Legacy VTK file of the C-alpha trace (Angstrom):
# vtk DataFile Version 3.0
C-alpha trace
ASCII
DATASET POLYDATA
POINTS 213 float
18.226 160.373 79.453
20.796 163.171 81.089
20.532 166.964 79.627
24.654 166.958 79.213
26.774 165.952 76.828
29.681 164.062 79.051
31.136 161.006 76.932
31.708 160.671 73.086
28.852 157.995 73.755
26.444 160.789 74.237
27.632 162.455 70.990
26.918 159.059 69.068
23.692 159.073 70.419
23.016 162.682 69.480
24.180 162.132 65.962
22.028 159.137 65.548
18.657 161.497 66.745
19.777 164.391 64.386
20.494 162.171 61.154
16.777 160.658 62.072
15.507 164.182 62.032
17.354 165.528 59.345
18.350 164.719 55.914
20.771 167.413 55.525
22.851 167.050 58.720
22.649 162.933 58.366
24.508 163.921 54.510
26.767 165.700 57.279
27.456 163.575 59.085
28.605 161.161 56.235
31.282 163.886 55.831
32.838 164.143 58.904
34.463 160.964 60.654
35.535 162.782 63.766
33.008 164.389 66.143
35.183 165.299 69.041
32.989 165.670 72.477
35.632 168.540 73.763
34.603 169.042 77.248
36.483 171.005 79.926
36.372 171.370 83.122
33.400 174.095 84.832
34.228 176.666 86.616
36.335 180.132 86.553
39.120 179.185 85.164
37.050 177.629 82.007
35.132 180.381 81.965
38.144 183.037 82.154
39.625 181.140 78.671
36.359 181.766 76.858
36.387 185.428 77.514
39.975 185.759 76.686
39.188 183.594 73.025
36.883 186.755 72.195
37.788 188.549 68.747
42.048 187.448 69.293
43.987 184.694 67.836
44.308 181.086 69.368
48.068 182.119 69.567
47.449 185.402 71.345
44.353 183.678 73.572
47.293 180.980 74.706
49.876 183.306 75.102
47.131 185.572 77.250
45.582 182.616 79.806
49.465 181.220 80.133
50.153 184.810 81.365
46.982 184.848 83.805
47.620 181.322 85.103
51.218 182.542 85.758
50.150 185.427 87.372
46.957 184.718 89.257
47.150 181.649 91.231
44.932 179.976 92.517
43.036 181.466 89.116
39.845 182.802 91.347
37.827 185.216 90.877
38.791 186.935 94.662
42.411 186.468 93.559
41.854 188.630 90.516
40.007 191.312 92.136
42.854 191.446 95.299
45.926 191.542 91.673
44.599 194.914 90.958
45.044 196.741 87.541
48.576 196.248 87.570
49.048 192.875 87.365
45.680 192.603 84.619
47.886 195.156 82.726
50.940 193.003 82.833
48.928 189.885 81.574
47.768 191.081 78.467
44.264 192.019 78.920
42.437 194.728 76.656
40.543 197.539 78.863
36.883 196.194 77.749
38.217 192.817 79.386
39.410 194.499 82.431
36.138 195.331 82.992
34.502 192.117 82.008
36.307 190.035 83.850
35.930 192.709 86.871
32.401 192.657 86.562
32.300 188.811 86.358
34.548 188.467 89.586
32.169 191.068 91.799
28.996 189.424 90.584
30.946 186.163 91.840
32.087 187.221 94.796
28.474 189.332 95.730
27.444 185.289 95.081
25.002 187.079 92.434
26.398 183.793 90.226
27.526 180.397 91.257
28.819 178.758 88.701
28.483 175.051 90.318
24.992 175.769 90.345
24.852 176.338 86.472
24.744 172.976 85.377
21.204 172.604 87.588
19.629 174.803 85.799
17.984 174.951 82.300
20.285 176.139 79.363
17.502 178.923 79.555
17.785 180.393 82.756
21.542 179.880 82.634
22.254 181.603 79.874
19.964 184.600 81.637
22.518 184.399 84.412
25.784 184.579 82.656
24.423 187.546 79.996
23.553 189.465 83.146
26.896 190.272 83.674
28.460 193.261 81.556
30.938 192.206 78.787
29.138 188.649 78.553
26.842 187.969 75.671
25.611 184.987 73.958
28.469 183.617 72.589
30.249 183.198 75.250
27.508 182.248 77.722
26.401 179.470 75.129
30.515 178.542 74.388
30.590 178.299 78.270
27.756 176.245 78.700
27.980 174.004 75.822
31.690 173.003 76.807
32.151 173.556 80.448
28.541 172.888 81.623
27.946 170.191 79.114
24.394 171.488 78.048
22.823 169.227 75.774
20.585 172.063 73.649
22.476 175.241 73.203
23.499 176.446 70.231
25.760 179.536 69.376
24.168 180.758 66.153
26.178 184.223 66.375
29.101 181.946 65.710
30.794 182.494 61.624
32.148 178.864 61.822
28.998 177.472 62.746
26.943 179.834 59.821
29.332 179.184 57.151
29.235 175.360 58.323
25.652 175.960 57.660
25.853 177.029 54.449
27.710 174.929 53.281
25.802 172.004 53.841
22.478 173.619 53.186
24.107 175.130 49.447
23.473 178.753 50.391
25.297 181.654 49.108
25.814 183.159 51.618
25.844 182.734 55.379
22.878 182.555 57.417
22.632 185.475 60.070
22.387 184.352 64.046
18.652 184.998 63.940
18.318 182.721 60.640
20.443 180.123 61.742
18.885 180.108 64.985
15.722 179.586 63.355
17.211 176.419 61.668
18.361 175.097 65.124
15.199 174.805 66.333
14.341 171.436 64.320
17.234 169.712 65.871
16.268 169.731 69.748
16.958 168.873 71.962
20.225 168.220 69.877
21.601 171.345 68.747
24.691 170.830 71.224
25.955 167.781 69.186
24.680 169.678 65.972
27.007 172.324 66.600
29.733 170.066 67.373
28.936 168.671 63.556
28.796 171.718 61.991
32.085 172.810 63.583
33.779 169.452 62.511
32.409 169.730 59.217
34.020 173.084 59.024
37.028 171.798 59.541
36.907 169.375 56.893
35.588 171.849 53.893
38.184 174.448 55.215
40.951 172.600 56.066
41.409 174.505 59.695
39.774 173.879 62.932
36.863 176.524 64.197
35.516 174.889 67.203
36.422 177.354 70.481
LINES 1 214
213 0 1 2 3 4 5 6 7 8 9 10 11 12 13 14 15 16 17 18 19 20 21 22 23 24 25 26 27 28 29 30 31 32 33 34 35 36 37 38 39 40 41 42 43 44 45 46 47 48 49 50 51 52 53 54 55 56 57 58 59 60 61 62 63 64 65 66 67 68 69 70 71 72 73 74 75 76 77 78 79 80 81 82 83 84 85 86 87 88 89 90 91 92 93 94 95 96 97 98 99 100 101 102 103 104 105 106 107 108 109 110 111 112 113 114 115 116 117 118 119 120 121 122 123 124 125 126 127 128 129 130 131 132 133 134 135 136 137 138 139 140 141 142 143 144 145 146 147 148 149 150 151 152 153 154 155 156 157 158 159 160 161 162 163 164 165 166 167 168 169 170 171 172 173 174 175 176 177 178 179 180 181 182 183 184 185 186 187 188 189 190 191 192 193 194 195 196 197 198 199 200 201 202 203 204 205 206 207 208 209 210 211 212
């Protein structure tokens, strides 16, 4: 068994394991017909897309990322730094996101972080590498490791949709906090990455709208 989620069969194996671990998730699985794999190609472009998507609508994120692909070709850390602030403004990046990209690109160019090496690290070590970059928080790092790198046991407990899905699944009156949901998810190891996908899919069924990053 690998430490990554790479195929739909991996999702099926994870769901079967979660059903045997947790009766609540077994019920959730029965109510959720489709749990998508949703993998992206690891690398700078995928991480850039996730950074852009923070705290903006999907439509705005798509527009900004489209302009980034247009202005920064090839879409690499080196090219981002070469173009400079005028291009960053035309792309539509806010000042905080400009600073995050600057810190990330400088870190990559110095060789302090090699994105291609994260898949060979433990999830904890990969998280430590990413959150050491100023402006990259746990949610961004966890979503990148989950969907781009494919780490099997990552759970972005700070995600509001995951918190709401967990509240609905467990019949809670309010969303659990990041800390409480992270503690709840410990029993789902080593399949927390599948549990996250399941709860996002469950949220979509309950609310009638997708919430997966």
